[in-house]
C-alpha positions in Angstrom: 72.8 98.7 105.0 76.3 96.9 103.7 77.6 97.8 106.9 76.5 99.2 110.0 80.0 100.9 110.5 79.4 103.1 107.4 75.4 103.4 107.4 75.5 105.6 104.2 78.3 103.7 102.1 78.5 100.9 99.5 75.8 100.1 97.2 73.3 97.2 96.3 72.3 95.6 92.7 75.7 95.6 91.0 79.7 94.6 91.5 82.3 96.4 90.0 85.2 94.7 88.3 87.0 97.6 87.0 87.5 101.6 87.3 89.1 103.4 84.2 89.9 107.0 85.6 90.9 110.4 83.1 91.4 113.0 85.5 92.9 116.7 84.7 93.9 118.5 88.1 94.6 122.0 88.0 97.0 122.6 91.3 96.5 126.6 91.6 92.8 126.4 91.5 92.1 123.1 93.1 89.6 121.9 90.1 89.2 118.6 89.1 87.6 117.1 85.7 87.2 113.6 85.5 85.6 111.1 83.4 85.4 107.2 84.9 84.4 104.2 83.1 83.1 101.4 85.4 82.8 98.1 84.6 80.3 95.8 86.3 78.0 93.2 86.3 74.3 93.2 87.8 73.5 91.0 90.5 69.6 91.2 90.7 67.1 93.2 88.1 68.2 96.8 87.9 65.8 99.6 87.1 68.0 101.9 89.4 71.4 101.8 91.3 73.6 104.2 93.1 77.3 105.2 93.4 78.9 107.2 96.2 80.2 110.5 95.0 81.5 114.0 97.1 78.6 116.6 97.0 81.5 118.6 96.3 81.6 117.0 93.0 79.0 117.5 90.0 78.0 115.4 87.3 77.5 116.8 84.2 77.0 113.5 81.7 75.6 110.1 82.4 75.6 107.1 79.9 74.6 103.6 80.7 75.7 100.6 78.4 76.1 103.5 75.6 73.0 104.9 76.5 71.5 108.0 77.9 69.8 106.8 81.2 66.0 108.0 81.8 67.5 110.4 84.7 70.2 110.9 87.5 70.8 112.8 90.5 73.1 113.6 92.9 72.1 114.1 97.0 73.4 113.0 100.6 76.8 111.6 99.2 74.9 109.7 96.3 75.0 109.8 92.8 71.3 107.8 91.7 70.9 106.6 88.3 67.3 105.5 87.0 67.6 103.4 83.3 65.2 103.5 81.1 64.6 100.1 80.7 64.9 97.4 83.5 68.1 95.2 83.3 68.0 91.8 83.9 70.5 90.1 86.6 73.9 88.9 85.7 73.7 91.5 82.9 77.2 93.4 81.8 77.0 97.0 83.4 79.2 99.8 81.5 78.5 103.1 83.3 80.2 106.6 82.1 80.6 109.7 84.2 81.8 112.8 83.5 82.6 114.9 86.5 84.3 118.6 88.2 84.4 120.3 91.0 87.0 121.6 93.6 87.7 118.3 95.4 87.5 118.7 99.7 87.8 116.1 102.3 84.7 114.0 103.6 83.9 114.4 107.4 83.4 111.4 109.0 83.6 110.2 112.9 87.9 110.0 112.3 88.1 113.2 110.8 88.7 114.3 107.4 89.5 111.6 104.8 90.0 111.9 101.2 91.5 114.1 98.4 93.4 117.0 100.2 95.3 120.2 99.4 99.1 120.2 100.7 101.0 123.4 100.4 102.5 122.4 97.1 100.1 119.4 95.9 97.5 117.3 96.9 97.2 113.8 98.4 94.0 110.9 98.7 93.9 109.8 101.9 91.2 107.3 101.7 90.5 104.8 104.8 87.9 104.4 105.5 85.2 105.9 103.1 87.3 108.8 101.3 87.4 107.5 98.0 83.8 109.4 96.6 86.0 112.6 97.5 87.5 112.3 93.7 85.5 109.6 92.0 82.1 108.1 91.5 82.4 104.3 93.0 81.2 101.7 95.1 82.7 102.6 98.4 82.9 99.7 100.8 86.2 97.5 101.2 84.2 94.2 100.2 84.0 95.7 96.6 87.6 95.4 94.8 88.3 95.8 91.6 91.2 96.5 89.2 92.2 100.2 88.1 93.7 102.4 85.4 94.1 105.9 86.5 95.4 108.7 83.9 96.0 111.7 85.6 97.2 115.1 84.1 98.6 118.0 85.8 100.8 120.9 85.5 104.3 119.6 84.1 106.4 120.5 86.8 104.3 118.3 89.2 105.0 114.6 89.9 101.5 112.7 90.0 101.5 109.2 91.2 98.7 106.9 91.4 98.9 102.8 92.5 100.0 100.1 90.2 102.5 100.7 87.6 103.4 103.4 85.7 102.4 102.7 81.5 103.0 106.2 80.4 104.2 109.5 81.0 102.8 112.0 77.8 103.8 115.8 77.8 101.4 118.1 76.2 101.3 122.0 76.4 102.4 122.6 79.7 100.4 119.1 81.2 102.0 115.8 81.5 99.7 112.7 81.7 101.0 110.0 84.2 98.7 106.6 83.5 98.9 103.7 85.7 97.6 100.7 85.5 96.8 98.2 89.2 95.6 94.6 87.8 95.6 93.6 91.5 91.9 93.7 92.9 91.7 96.7 95.3 89.0 98.4 97.7 88.3 101.6 96.9 89.9 103.1 100.0 93.4 101.9 98.8 93.5 103.6 95.7 95.4 106.9 95.6 96.7 110.0 94.1 100.1 111.7 95.0 100.9 115.0 93.5 103.9 117.3 94.4 107.0 118.6 93.7 108.9 115.0 93.7 111.6 113.4 92.4 111.6 109.4 92.2 114.7 107.3 93.0 115.1 103.3 93.2 116.0 101.5 96.1 118.8 99.2 95.7 119.1 95.6 96.7 115.3 94.9 97.2 113.9 91.6 96.8 111.1 93.5 95.2 111.0 96.5 93.4 111.2 99.5 95.6 110.9 103.6 94.7 110.7 106.2 96.8 108.8 109.7 95.6 109.9 113.0 97.8 110.4 115.8 97.8 114.8 116.5 96.9 115.3 118.1 100.1 114.0 115.2 101.9 116.7 112.6 100.2 119.4 112.4 102.5 117.5 112.0 105.2 115.2 109.2 103.8 118.3 107.4 102.8 118.6 106.8 106.7 115.2 106.9 108.0 113.8 104.3 105.0 117.6 102.4 104.7 116.4 99.3 106.1 113.2 98.9 104.0 114.5 96.4 101.9 115.6 94.1 104.9 112.5 94.7 106.3 110.7 93.5 102.6 113.1 90.5 103.0 112.0 89.6 106.3 108.4 89.9 105.5 108.5 87.8 102.7 110.4 85.1 104.9 107.6 85.4 107.4 104.5 86.3 105.9 105.0 85.1 102.2 105.1 86.5 99.1 104.9 90.3 98.7 101.1 90.7 96.7 101.7 93.6 94.3 103.2 93.1 91.0 104.4 96.6 90.4 106.4 96.6 93.4 106.4 98.8 96.7 106.5 102.9 96.5 106.7 105.3 99.7 105.8 109.1 99.3 107.2 111.3 101.6 105.2 114.5 101.0 106.6 118.0 101.8 104.1 118.6 104.6 104.2 117.4 107.9 101.4 114.5 108.6 99.9 113.5 111.7 100.0 109.5 110.8 101.1 107.6 107.8 98.9 105.9 105.5 98.6 102.8 103.3 97.5 102.3 100.0 97.5 99.3 97.7 101.6 99.4 96.3 102.4 102.2 98.3 102.8 103.9 101.5 102.5 107.8 102.4 104.7 109.3 105.4 104.7 113.6 106.0 108.2 115.0 105.9 108.2 114.7 109.9 108.5 111.2 109.4 111.7 111.4 107.5 114.2 113.6 110.1 117.5 111.7 110.3 116.8 110.7 113.5 115.0 107.0 112.2 112.4 107.6 114.7 109.8 106.3 112.6 110.8 103.2 111.7 108.2 101.0 113.4 105.8 103.1 111.6 107.6 101.9 108.3 107.5 98.3 109.3 103.6 98.6 110.1 102.5 100.5 106.8 104.7 98.1 105.0 102.8 95.1 106.7 99.3 96.7 105.0 100.4 95.3 102.1 99.8 91.9 103.3 97.2 92.3 105.6 94.5 94.9 105.2 95.3 95.4 101.2 95.7 91.9 99.9 93.5 90.2 102.9 91.0 93.0 103.4 88.1 92.9 105.9 84.6 92.6 104.3 83.4 94.8 107.3 84.9 97.2 109.4 84.2 95.6 112.7 87.0 93.4 111.7 89.6 96.2 111.3 91.7 94.2 113.8 92.8 91.7 111.1 94.6 94.8 109.6 95.5 96.9 112.5 96.6 93.7 114.8 98.9 92.4 111.8 100.5 95.3 111.1 101.3 95.9 114.6 102.6 92.1 115.4 104.5 93.0 112.3 106.3 96.1 114.1 107.2 93.9 117.0 108.3 91.5 114.7 110.4 93.7 112.5 111.8 95.0 116.1 113.4 91.5 117.5 114.8 91.5 113.7 116.8 94.2 113.8 118.1 94.3 117.3 115.6 95.6 119.4 113.5 94.5 122.1 111.7 91.1 121.2 108.2 90.6 120.7 107.9 89.4 124.3 109.0 92.1 125.6 106.5 94.0 123.3 103.7 92.0 124.4 104.7 92.5 128.2 104.8 96.4 127.6 101.7 96.7 125.8 99.8 94.1 127.8 100.4 96.1 131.3 99.2 99.5 129.2 95.9 97.8 128.0 95.3 96.5 132.0 95.7 100.2 132.9 93.3 101.0 129.9 89.6 101.3 130.3 88.6 97.9 129.5 85.4 97.8 127.5 86.5 97.0 124.0 85.2 94.1 122.1 87.9 93.3 119.7 85.7 91.4 117.1 83.1 94.5 117.2 84.6 98.0 118.7 82.0 100.0 117.5 82.4 102.6 114.7 83.8 105.5 117.7 86.6 102.9 118.1 87.5 101.3 114.9 90.8 103.2 115.1 91.2 103.2 118.4 94.7 102.6 119.6 93.7 99.2 122.0 92.3 97.3 118.7 95.8 97.4 117.2 97.5 96.4 120.7 95.0 93.9 121.8 94.7 92.4 118.3 98.8 91.9 118.3 98.5 90.8 122.0 96.1 88.2 120.8 98.7 87.2 117.8 101.6 86.8 120.1 99.1 84.5 122.3 98.5 82.3 119.7 101.8 82.3 118.5 102.7 80.9 122.5 100.1 78.8 122.1 100.3 76.8 118.5 104.6 77.3 118.5 106.2 79.5 115.9 106.5 76.6 113.2 102.8 76.2 113.0 102.1 80.4 113.6 103.8 81.5 111.1 102.8 78.7 108.4 99.2 80.1 109.4 99.8 83.3 108.2 101.6 82.1 105.0 98.4 80.0 104.3 96.4 83.4 105.0 97.9 85.6 102.9 97.8 82.9 100.4 94.6 81.3 100.3 92.9 84.9 100.8 94.8 87.3 98.9 93.5 90.1 96.9 90.2 88.8 98.5 88.1 89.9 101.6 87.7 88.0 104.9 85.7 88.1 108.4 87.0 86.9 111.5 85.7 83.8 111.4 87.8 83.2 108.5 90.9 83.6 110.6 89.4 81.5 113.4 88.9 78.6 111.4 92.0 78.2 109.4 93.9 78.3 112.7 91.8 75.5 114.0 94.2 73.2 111.7 97.2 74.2 113.2 96.3 73.0 116.8 95.3 70.2 118.7 93.5 71.4 121.3 90.9 73.7 120.7 91.3 77.5 120.5 88.0 78.5 121.5 89.2 79.5 124.6 91.5 81.9 123.5 89.1 83.3 121.3 86.9 84.1 123.8 89.0 85.5 125.7 90.7 87.8 123.4 87.8 88.3 120.9 84.8 88.2 122.4 85.4 89.2 125.7 86.0 93.0 127.1 88.4 92.3 130.0 92.1 91.7 129.1 93.2 88.3 129.8 96.4 87.2 131.3 99.4 86.6 128.9 
């Protein structure tokens, strides 16, 4: 078992470095036909291995290093491939798979995740284990790879995936969009967004920023999301260089979405977050901050989810202060009172799968960071954050990596602070 929070996810025996996806999606009938080429290396002697794949998708052809395997079978969310001959440890592994089906979300503790039909389009919301709903993969955050994603869909529609748009080709009523994502990325952060969208660039941003959205939402977007370039500037100053070379894109779907979601180099919001009232700015800051905390620096196991959500939540408070709202100390006071009044049975360092996305993880994580900042001072605190995002850029981390690094920024032991906030359930005084 790779992660007790998701005992059925992740696979042993190999490490993937790249996925190349060629997809064709027919909107009217929700039909996906795909071919994936997976580049990997064996970590042990290998006679058989598995990939995560939704039962909604059927495999029609498999080859490994150009040869047909002895056999392959799909069952219980796994595609298991048995080789004709054993491969030694350290061997190159190229796996080519053809598959098709009517994709649907994967049912989880946390609701439906993965590939989802919209009223006039589709989206992928992959966190935490939805990648297998649209391609065979090693679906665990510790397994990072680069991606090339080519998607063909009916020509009126806009298709968006992660990374830089390399080409757009129209042929016989279908358009093929090809994207390249060079940065090593966890599978849950790969995404596909299809809709009746237009793209426009945001002016005056320190990195390329775009919006992909229905034309009808354009005016409200310009107001509601209008401060994103300043937000980007602020976060680069506080957290260090923006980690994705192709820039940052915000998608707004034509449908309402319960919550926005992050993907590598982009974020996805619903039409309800774009209403002309600028009511979602807290969420806009939160999703942008995930590009550093979560997407670039990623928790190796889900128990350390506070390293994503605590930091993104604290970024909301930092932006509030920067943009003339309540300051970080005021937010800390408010949420500290709320946490005191909530059940005090959550262990931040290991909240358990059921509470992985509990709001207390977000707020307690942010309060820990505020307590740390108070203890070590602003200069040390922001130097630590920049060191963290630089040192672990596009890699994976555990809580001990952060506490270990923080020790270099304090002249007294931080152990009592970690014990109180991370390893005890009672809410400590602020």
